[in-house]
C-alpha positions in Angstrom: 101.2 200.8 -33.0 99.7 198.2 -36.0 98.2 195.3 -34.9 101.5 193.3 -36.0 103.7 194.7 -33.3 100.7 193.3 -31.7 100.4 190.3 -32.2 104.3 189.6 -31.9 104.7 190.9 -28.3 101.5 188.5 -28.2 103.4 186.0 -30.1 106.5 186.2 -27.0 104.5 187.1 -24.1 103.4 183.5 -25.1 106.5 181.9 -25.7 107.7 183.4 -22.6 104.8 181.9 -20.0 105.7 178.4 -21.9 109.3 178.6 -22.1 108.1 179.6 -18.0 106.2 176.6 -17.3 107.6 174.2 -18.5 109.8 172.4 -16.6 107.3 172.6 -13.6 104.6 170.9 -16.7 107.3 168.2 -17.9 108.2 166.9 -13.7 105.5 167.0 -12.8 103.6 164.9 -15.9 106.7 162.2 -15.1 105.1 162.1 -11.2 102.3 161.8 -11.5 102.9 158.7 -14.5 105.5 156.7 -12.5 102.7 157.8 -9.3 99.9 155.9 -11.4 101.7 153.0 -13.3 102.7 152.4 -9.3 99.4 152.2 -8.0 98.4 150.3 -10.9 101.2 147.9 -10.3 99.7 147.7 -6.3 95.9 148.4 -6.7 96.3 150.8 -4.3 93.9 153.7 -5.3 94.7 155.9 -1.6 94.1 160.2 -3.2 97.1 161.6 -0.8 99.6 159.6 -3.0 99.0 161.8 -5.9 99.4 164.4 -4.5 101.7 164.5 -1.8 104.5 163.8 -4.5 103.4 166.7 -7.1 103.9 169.3 -4.4 107.0 168.1 -3.5 108.5 167.4 -7.1 106.4 171.6 -7.7 108.1 172.9 -4.9 111.7 171.0 -5.5 111.6 172.2 -9.0 110.6 175.7 -8.1 113.5 175.8 -5.9 115.6 174.5 -8.4 114.3 175.9 -11.9 112.3 179.3 -10.0 116.1 181.7 -10.6 116.2 180.8 -14.0 112.1 181.4 -14.2 112.7 184.4 -13.0 115.5 186.4 -15.1 113.6 185.2 -18.0 110.3 187.0 -17.1 112.6 190.3 -16.1 114.3 189.8 -19.9 110.9 189.9 -22.0 110.2 192.4 -19.8 112.7 194.9 -20.1 112.0 194.4 -23.2 109.3 194.6 -23.7 109.6 197.9 -21.9 112.4 199.2 -23.3 110.4 199.1 -26.4 108.2 201.2 -25.9 110.4 204.8 -26.8 110.6 203.0 -30.5 106.5 204.7 -30.5 
């Protein structure tokens, strides 16, 4: 197995990881930004106000996009494992 093949698999792995994590990261970032703006406007500095909505949104995104994320990960694993026989 050459280094080009290994680098290709590593690149694919990082691309899949980013693709899987992106919906969760974007949703959490958006909620955090909205809560930060709300805290600045109202001058409320309650720490639980930042964490609870992020957790709720994270659970909702995982419930909605979880099957898709798992499907992408399984397809990548199947491709990787099936390509082993070519070496």
